[in-house]
C-alpha positions, 0 to 999 in steps of 0.5 A: 493800835495807837495812831501815828504821830506825823509830827515825829516822823517823816514830813507829810509833805513827803520831801526827801533829802539827796540820798532819797531819805524822808526828811523829818517833820520838824527839819521840814515843814514843821519849822514853818508851821510851828514857828510861823511868826519867825520862820516863813518858808523861803520859796514858794515850793516850801510854802506849798508844802508846808500847806499840804502838811497843814492840811494833814494836820488839820492846822486851818490857822497856818492855811489862812495865814499863809493865804494872801489877804487879798484872796484869803477867805474869812474861815476855812473848814478842814474836813474831819476824817480825810486821810491825805495820802500823798503830795506830788509836786509836778513843777516849780517856776519862778516867774520873777522875784516876788511871783512864782508857780508850783503845780502839784498833785495831792491825794486824799481819802474821805472818811467814806473811802472815796479817793480824790486827786487834786491836781492845781497849778498854784500861784505865790506872791513874796511880800517882804520875807514871806511868801503867800498862797495867792490863788490856784487853777484846778487842772483837768485830768488827761482823757 
């Protein structure tokens, strides 16, 4: 059995068109990941989705490049063997012209089979024409 190439099918972020059909990687997050210098994500949600796709594709360089310099770690380790399962955008809000928040839930399965649910409210800032991930607050699951 051959591995499925996520760059030739539907985008890993799960975005759909108006008819609820999956949008292909090249037309969705691929344009931001594969042409970072010339094609910045146009809004905070698109950046959030492209960062999720970067985790799926283990593109640590994109994650670092889209992290705001004031909060960016020196390096990032992408855990091998993790299978990202799904991204759900819960809410998005523009706080002002250059600040926005996106709340999301991302599901993954570790190489040992343990399922994890990451629920975060992320903050983004725009500088010039480019949005950056600033930081996020993990949301606690409801009891």
